N, C-alpha and C positions, 0 to 999 in steps of 0.2 A: 674679331671683330676682335675678338674682337670684343672687347663688346661687353655690354652690361646683363651678366646672367643673375637668376636668383636660385640660390639653393633650395630646391624641392624638399619635400620630407623624403622621399625616395632617395633625392641627392644626398642628403646628410647621411640615411643608412647606408646606401654603396659607399660613401668616405668612410665612414666608420669601420667597415668590413675590408676596404683598401687599407686603411692606417694597420690595422693589425698586421698585414700583411706585407708592408713597406719594410726594405730591410737595405742593409749594406751590400755593396757589389759580391757577388758570390751566395748569398743567400738563398736558399731555396723558395721559391715562391709559392706558397699554399694556392695561388689563384689558378694555378695551371699545373701542380705538381712538378714543376719543372725549374731548373735553375734559369736566371735570367738572359743567358748565353743563347741566343738564336742559331748560332754557328752550328750545334750540334742535332740541329732538327727540333730544339725545345719551340715553345708556343710564345709569339709575341701578343701580349695585351695591347689591343689598339683601346683608346678610351674615346670618348666625347662628351662636350658639353651638352647642355638641356635645350637645346632648340635646333630645329630642323636643319639648318645648312650645316653645322657643325657634324652632325649625326652623318648627314650626307659625306662630306669630306672624309669621316673615319673611315664610311663604308668603302669609299675610293682607295683609301688608304690599304684596307684590309683586302680588297680584291686583287690590289696589284701584288702585295705579298704573297698572297695563295698562289696569284701566276707564277712568282717564280719557286714554288716549291717550299715556300714557308708557312708552318704552322700559326695561325692566330688563333687568338681567343678576344671575342669584341665584348667590351664593357661600356655600352654607349648611355647616354642620358644620365650622366654622372650629378651633374649640379654646376655651379658657377666656378670661375677661376679659385675662388678663395674657397673652394673645397677641394678640385683636384690637382691643384698645381702641387701640393707637398706630396701627394701620391707618385706624381712622375719624379720627382726629387729624390723619393724614398725608394722607387723602384717598384711600386704597386701596379703601375702602369709603363708601358715601355714606348709608345709611340701616341702621340696626340696632335690633332690638328691644331696648331694654334695661329693668333693674329699677333704679328711681330709687336706694334706699336702698343696695344691694350696688356701685352705681357711684360715689356719692358716696364710702363707706367703705373700699372697696377699690382705687380707681382715681385719686379726684380728691384727696381729703383722709381720709388714714386715721384722724387724731385726731379727726374730726369727732364729735360727740354727737347730732346732729340725729335726731331719731326720726319725726317727724311729714312726711306727704307736703309740707305747707307749708313747714315749716322745710327740709326736705330739698331740694327744691326751689328755695328762696330761694339756698340755698348752691351749687348746682349751678350756677345762673344767673349766679352770681358768681364762679365759681372754675374752671370749664371752659375750656379752651383755646380763644382767639377762633375758632380755625377751626371750631369745633362749637356747637351747643347741642342743647338737649332741646325737643320740641314739648310740648303737653298730656300729662299722665299719665291713664290710664284708671282706673276705680275697680278695675278688677281686678289684685287682689294675689296674688302666688305668693312665700310668705315661707319664708324656711329655717325649720326645727324642729327639735328633738332630740325624738324619738317612739319609744316602748317599746309593747311588747305588752302587751295588758290583763293579762296572769299578771304581768308582772314589776311593772306601777303597783301591782299588787294587794299581791304578795308584799313589796316596799317601801317600800307606803305613800305611791307618787310620785303627785302632783298639780302640781308647779311644778319649774322648774329647780333651785332652791334645794334641793329634797330631795332630790338625787341627791347631794350633798355628802358625806353619811357613806358611802355605797355603791360611787359611782362607781369607787374603786381598786379594785374587784375585778370593773368591768365593762369591755368592749370595746366602742367604739363604732365604726360604720363610717359613712363618708361619703368626698366627695370628696377628693383630696389637698390641694386648698389649705385646706378647713377645718382642718387642725391647725394655721396659722401666721395665720389671719386673726383680724381682731379681732369682727367676727361670725362666730366658730367656736371652736377651742379655746382660743385667746388670750384671749377674751371670758368664754367659761365658767369661766376659772382667776379672773381679774380681777374679775368682777361678781358671779360667785355662789361663788367659791373652789372649782370642780369642777374635778376630775382625774382621767379615766378612766385605767385601770390599762394598755389597751392601744388601741391606734388600727388600724383596718383600712380602708387607703385603696382607692378604686376608683375608676373612669370617671365621669364627672358623669351620663352616660348611663344608667348602670346601676342608676337607681334600681329596678327588679324584681328585682334579683339583691340589693339592700340589703333589700328587703321579704323576699325569700325567707332572707335569711342571720337576720334578725331573727326568723321565725317558726321556723326551725330551730335557735335559740338559741345559735346561732355568734357573733352578735353580739348585744348585750341593749339597745343604743341604736342608732339610726340618723339619720342629718342628711337628713329626707326634706321635700320640697318640699309645702307645703300644699294646691296641687290635685292631689295624688296619690290619684287613686280608691282606691286599695287603704287606706289611711287607713279609709276607710268602710264598706268592704267587708270588709274584716279586722278592724274593731274594734281599729284600733290606736289608742294615747293620744297625743296631742300634749301634752307637757308646758307647761303655763303660764309665761309670762315677762313677770314683772310687772314686772321693771326694763327692759322695751324692748331687751335685749340685740339683738334681730333686729329691725333698723328697719323701716320703712313700704317696701313692695317693689311699687309702683305701676307696672305696664307702662308705659314711656315711650318713644318713638321718640327714638334719638339721633342727630343728622344732621350730616353734613358740609355747612357751609353753602353753599358754591358749588356743592354737587352737586344742591339741590333750589332748585325755583323754589317762586312761591305756588301753583299747583295741586297740587302734591306733597303742599306742607306740608298743605293744607285736606284734602287726600284721608286723611292719617295722623292730623291731628286729628278728622277723622270716627270713624275706627276706635276712639279713645280714648273719644270720647263715648259711645258706645255698649257699650265691651267692659266685663264684669263677671266678677267673680270665679266666678260661678255659670256663664257662658258656659265660663271655662276648663277648670271642673271637668268639663262636659257634653263638652266637645271632647277631653278627653284620655281619659275615659271610651271615646269611639268609637276612640280611636288604641288605647289599649292592650288593652281588651276586646274590641272588636269588627273589629280590625286593618284599620280603613280607613285609605286612603290620606290623606295631610295634606295634599294639594293637594284633594281632594274634600272634606274636613271646612272646608278654609279657604272654600272657593266655596259651601257649603252655609249656611256662617253669614253671610258677607256678603251673602248673597242673602236670607237671614231679616231680617236688620238693616237692609235696605234701602240697602244701600253699593255694591252693583253692579245692573247692568241684567239 
């Protein structure tokens, strides 16, 4: 995702504690009392960002690892990539569900123009710090979008991001706070499409439902929604097309601290990527958002249905 996250106060506190424990290969991990190597029955620290979908993916990873007899410590709701990425690099976190395009453009190489899954992953494998690596990417994507109501689209004849150029100055866009300064966000909208919104309304990354409400109430006229948000279909919202690929591929991809995962752990995570689709994500998010199901139950149900747990 992906994605435009805002570091909450909780996330900052968690990040500070993780910074204290992050170390080089072979250092003891104060989070678990074990070394980073999971091969001897040590605990793998699975982290997540501060929005529901990423927490769900982290829970899927955690349960799959546990099913293989591996010990897991959960450290969820940490915050934005600006907060958690260094903790993975330093070893405070062992496994993290990432979105490959956003990882590349916001943390690894902000000048990268890679847009396809293949090109993005090739650059990540070349440019990531030596302490970490990406595993196999899933077909599942959750991309950033600029989304408007059907009424706004009809009023201004909006179909693509380029169509916003003459009218955006009179609009407010709502998004996670980082969206304003990211290339795959406000900076890119201006440089790629010449689009500048009159006002920017920042919200926490986990506030997608709030963004949808603000959009429907016309308190914001555009919103940075994730494309697996069930409200897009249910409320007949319009995701503006992105013909110039401002928002790159955002495949769900495990980011791991190399010495924290053994071959068994990698195989379990790659097996998830081989099965996970965008439709799976959408259906699971419906269960979380609409049916108010617990993320652990949703994760368990999907893993069982996919034949990945016993």
